N, C-alpha and C positions, 0 to 999 in steps of 0.2 A: 784353670778355668773349664768349667763344664761344658762340653759340647752340647749342642740343641738334641743331637740323637741319644746321648746320655741322659739328658734331661726328660726327653720322652718317654724313654725307655722304663724310667723311674715312676713316672706320674701319669701317662696317658691311660683314660679309662679307669682311673682310680678315684676314691673318694677323697677328694682334696678341697682345700680352701685357699685363698690368696688374700694376703693383707693388703687393705686399702685404707684411705682416709675415712671412708664409711664403715669401717670395720672389716671382719672377714666375710668373704663371698665365696660361695661354693663355685668350683670351676670344673670343667670337662677339658682336659688337654687332648690333643689329637695331632696327628701327623697330616699336615695340609697335603703333602703329595701323594698321600695314599687314599684321600677321601674321594669319593665317586664325583662325576662332574653335577650330578643333580644336588648332592649335599653342598657343593660349593656353591651352586645358583641359590640354593635357600639361604645360604650365609650372605651372600651379596644382597638378596632381597629383603631379608629381616634384620640383619645385623649392621649393615653398614649405609653411608650415604654414598653418592656420586664420586666425590673425592677420595674417599676411602678405598672405594672398589678400583678406582684407577690406580691407587698407589700399589694395591694388592696385585693387580693384573699385570704392572709393570715391574713386579718384583722388587719394588722399593721397601714393602712392608710384606712380612709373613706371618699370617694367623697362626695361633699355637692353641687356643682355648676361647670356649665361650663361658660366660660368667652367669651365676645364679640360675643354673639349669639342673633339672632333676633328672631326666631321663634322656639325656644325649640329644643329638642334634635334631631328631624328628620330633622332638617335644616343643619345637617353637610355636606350634600353634596350640599348646596346651597350658601355657604360662607365660607370664612376663620373663624378661632375662635383663641382664646388667650390661651386654654388649660383648665386646671381645678383646683378647689380649694379641698384640702383634709384636713381632721382635723386627727392629728396623735393619734392613739390609743395606739400604743406601738411601740418604736424605739429607738435604742442604740444611735441615732445621735440628735434626738429632744424630747423635753419634751411632754408628752400626753397633748393634747389639742391644741397644737401649730397648725395654721393655715397655710398650705404649698401652694405656687402656683407652679403647675407643667405645663411648656410649652415647647415642644420641640425646638421651633423657638428662644426661649431666649439664651443669651450667656451664663446664668447660668440657665439650665433648671429646677432646684428646689431652689425656693427662701422662704425664711420665711417671711410670709406677716403679721402675728400678732402672739403675745404670747397666745391669746385665742380668743374665739368667741366674747367675751366682747369688746375685743380691735380690733376687725375686723372694719374697718371703710366702714359701708355699708350706702348708701344713698337711700332712698325709693323715687322715682320720683312721685309717687302718692302725697305724702306729701309735696313734694317741689315746684309742679306745679300748679299754680290756674288756669291757662287760659284754657277755655273749647276748646275742638277740633271743628275746621270748617270743612265744606264739603270736601275741598281739601287739608287737612294737609299732611305732608311729612311721610314717613314710621317711623320716630322717633317721632312721635306725641304721646301725652299722651291721653289716653281715659278716661274720666270722667264716673261715674255710670251713668246708669246702664250698659253702654257700656264696661266699665273696667271689670266687673265681668265675662260678656259673652266673652270677649276677653281672659280672664284668663282661663275659662272654655274650650274654644276652644283649646287652647296650652295643656291643660292637657289631654283633649280627644285624640289629635294628638298623644302625647306621649304614650297614651294607645293604639293606633292604631284604635281608634273610629272615623275613618275618617268622616263619614257620621254625627255623633253627632258634630264634628268640624264644619263642613260645615254648619250645621244647626245653630249654633250658630253664626257664621260669616254672615249668611244671614240676620238675625236678626238685627244685626248693620248695615250692607249695606243698609237695607230698610230705616233706618233713616239717614244715612250718605252714601248716594250713590256715592260720589266721594272721600272717604277716601282711600288715596293709601295704607296704611297700610293693610286694610282689604282686598282690591283688590289684592294685591300681595300674602296674605295669602291664599285667595282662589284660586288663581293660583296655588300656591305651593301643597295646600292640593290635589287639582284636578289632578295635575300632579303624586302626590303619588298614586291616584286610578288609574292611566293610563287613565284618561280621558282628553286627550291631546288637544282636539278640546274646550273642555271647558276652560281648563287652559289657553289657547290662548286668548280666548275671555276676560278673566279677565285681563290678563297681558296688552292685547292692550288697555283696558279701563283706566287701570293705567296709562299707556304711554300717552294717550291722555291729561292727566293732567300735567305730568312731561316726556316730551318725551326723554330727554337726561340723564335721572338717569340711571346710569352705572348698578346698581344692578338689576333694572326692565329689562334692555336691556340683561343682561346676563341670567335671569330667562327665557326670551322669546326665547334666544338661544337654551337654554337646551330644550325647549318644541318643537322648530322647528327640532332639531335634532331627538327627539322622534318621531315626525311626518314624519321624512324621507324628510323634505323640506330643503335639503342641500343647495341648492343655496341661498335660503333666509337666511339661517345661516350664510353662507359666507358673504354675503352683510352685515348682521346686524354686524358681527365680524369686519367689516372694520370700521363702525360708532363707534363701541366700541374702537378700537385701535387709533382713532383720538382724542377721549374724553380722553383717557388714556395718551396718549403723550402730549396733551395740558395741562393736570394736572400734568404731569411729576410724573405720579403714576406706578411705576414697577410692583406692584401687580395687579393691574388692566390690565395692558398691558399684563401681562403673562396669564390672563384669556382669553383676547381677541384673542390673537395668539393661545391659546390652543383649543379655540371653532372653529377656522378656520382650524387649523391643523386636528381636528376630522373630521370635515365636508369634508374636502379634501380627508382624508384617506377612509371614507365611500364611496367616489365616486371614489375610485380607484387610485386618484392622490397622491400617497404616496411619491414619489420623492418631488413634490412641497410642500407636507406637512412637509418634514423633516426639514428644517431649521426653519420653523415656531415653531415645537414642540421643537427643541433645543433652540430657543430662550426664549421659554415659560417656559422651564425648568430652565433657567438662571434667568429670572426675576421674575417669579410667586413663590408661594408657597401654600401649600396644594392643589395642583392641582387634585391629585388623589381624594380628598375628594369634591371638587368643581364640577368636572365632572365624572359621573360614567364610561364614555368610555375612559378616560384619559390613564389609563395604557395599555389599549387595543391598542390604537392608538400609544402609545410611542413604545410599542414592534414592532408593524407593521412597524414603520419607522426606527427602529434598524436593521432590516432585510435588508434593501436597502443599 
């Protein structure tokens, strides 16, 4: 029987997926005991409800992964997620060792995913993908050594708030793979975390030069424009995002596009104009409070109208 330590040594900070009824979902595994207190607070705020938090705090459930994440724990504000995986330590309903999937968006928020870590179906993309990365690969690309090790290092440093170290690792990769979209987006995100918004904008613009209609990149740019107080630019960008989302019939992305424009409008004092956009965003989107740091504020402002 595989121990938790052995399991985490094999999978943490690696490109992995786990098998669920919804299909394979990307997973970021971590050692809960080694996470900084502020990251644990983020997980409680954005990935759990009150009952789940209590079970974790009491030691009944042990978190081991976040699902559908691209750039680790610090990315909770950058995109949606599909909840967390926990291993049962002691629980009246589940056997110890059971792997549970908790996601507030699911019809059944708590699902038994596997009876043990041994039974959890995890795929390591590094082992499955043989092709090498090219200069202009998409954000889902797999990085071969030595770039993979640097990528993993940048994620771990970002988790630990060593943002300068994360950027240093990413820049080494970028020197060899100057057009890699994944690296450019990560550099934009970490620069944004450092409040270096002009630099972040340069990185995301370069990424968009390779893939101009990538919704995730456009959303990242929109957030940066808001931070730079370039509200007109954010509004114009959100209109392009809305068109992409409607063409793709993607309600989740549509919610993000409308939320971005609503926030920008509230920032410029056009709260009445923003109200129907925020209301439709609330209807269409999910995890908007996690996606945009100013969303709850904008929502409160339009509710006053």
